[in-house]
Structures are given as C-alpha cells and as structure tokens.
C-alpha positions as CSV (number, residue, x, y, z in Angstrom):
1,M,-15.0,-97.4,6.1
2,A,-12.5,-94.8,7.2
3,N,-10.0,-92.2,6.1
4,P,-8.5,-91.9,9.7
5,G,-8.5,-88.4,11.1
6,E,-10.6,-87.2,8.1
7,E,-13.8,-89.2,7.5
8,Y,-15.6,-92.2,8.9
9,L,-18.7,-94.0,7.6
10,V,-20.2,-96.6,9.9
11,L,-23.2,-98.8,9.3
12,Q,-25.4,-99.9,12.3
13,P,-27.4,-102.7,10.6
14,S,-29.4,-103.7,13.7
15,E,-33.1,-103.1,14.0
16,A,-32.5,-102.2,17.7
17,A,-31.6,-98.8,18.9
18,D,-28.3,-100.0,20.3
19,P,-25.5,-97.5,21.0
20,L,-22.8,-97.3,18.3
21,T,-19.1,-97.1,19.3
22,V,-16.5,-95.8,16.8
23,T,-12.8,-95.5,17.4
24,L,-11.8,-91.9,16.5
25,E,-8.5,-90.1,16.2
26,A,-8.1,-86.9,18.3
27,G,-9.7,-83.9,16.7
28,T,-13.1,-82.3,16.0
29,H,-15.5,-84.4,13.9
30,L,-18.8,-83.2,12.3
31,V,-21.4,-85.9,13.0
32,E,-24.4,-86.7,10.8
33,W,-26.9,-89.6,11.2
34,H,-28.8,-91.1,8.3
35,S,-31.8,-93.4,8.8
36,I,-31.9,-96.1,6.2
37,S,-35.6,-96.9,6.9
38,S,-37.0,-93.3,6.8
39,R,-34.3,-91.7,4.7
40,E,-34.0,-88.9,7.3
41,T,-30.7,-87.1,7.9
42,R,-29.9,-85.4,11.2
43,D,-27.0,-83.2,12.0
44,A,-25.6,-84.0,15.4
45,G,-23.0,-81.2,15.5
46,D,-19.4,-81.5,16.4
47,V,-17.7,-84.1,18.6
48,T,-14.3,-83.1,20.0
49,V,-12.0,-86.0,20.9
50,E,-9.0,-85.0,23.1
51,R,-7.1,-88.2,22.4
52,D,-7.7,-91.3,20.4
53,R,-10.7,-93.0,22.0
54,S,-14.1,-94.7,21.3
55,P,-17.1,-92.5,22.1
56,S,-20.5,-94.1,22.1
57,S,-23.6,-92.5,20.5
58,T,-27.2,-93.5,19.9
59,A,-29.1,-92.6,16.7
60,P,-31.5,-89.7,17.2
61,F,-34.5,-91.2,15.3
62,A,-37.8,-92.0,17.0
63,E,-38.1,-95.3,15.1
64,A,-35.3,-97.9,15.6
65,G,-33.7,-99.4,12.5
66,P,-30.5,-99.5,10.5
67,T,-28.6,-96.2,10.5
68,V,-25.4,-94.8,9.0
69,L,-23.2,-92.5,11.1
C-alpha cells in the first residue's frame, strides 16, 4: 500500500529473512519494522533517497518471520 512520497506499508510474508526492496520517491523517510510473529516494533531511523530508487533492507529481528515495513 502506498501514498507515494508520504507513506508506504509493505508486507514481507516470507518466513525467511530475505531482504525487502521498496521503490521510494526522493526524500527522507522514517522507517519502522514490525514483526508479525513476536509483535515487536523497531525504529530504523531515517532513510534519505536522493532520487527515485529501490533501496533494499533486511528486518532487524533475531527470529526470521513475516514482517511489515
């Protein structure tokens, strides 16, 4: 789900800890991870994107499982 340039909500349904790639518009984005299994939330800080691109990121949780970014 996306409100381009404002807000993105991305589900990584895999049980593996595969990196997640999201296409973002240029700007600074606050990043939060949510573990579906453990119900933990982790603030990952700001990500600044100079131009529209697709950065890759991996969930910061010790246990692999579905996550929301």
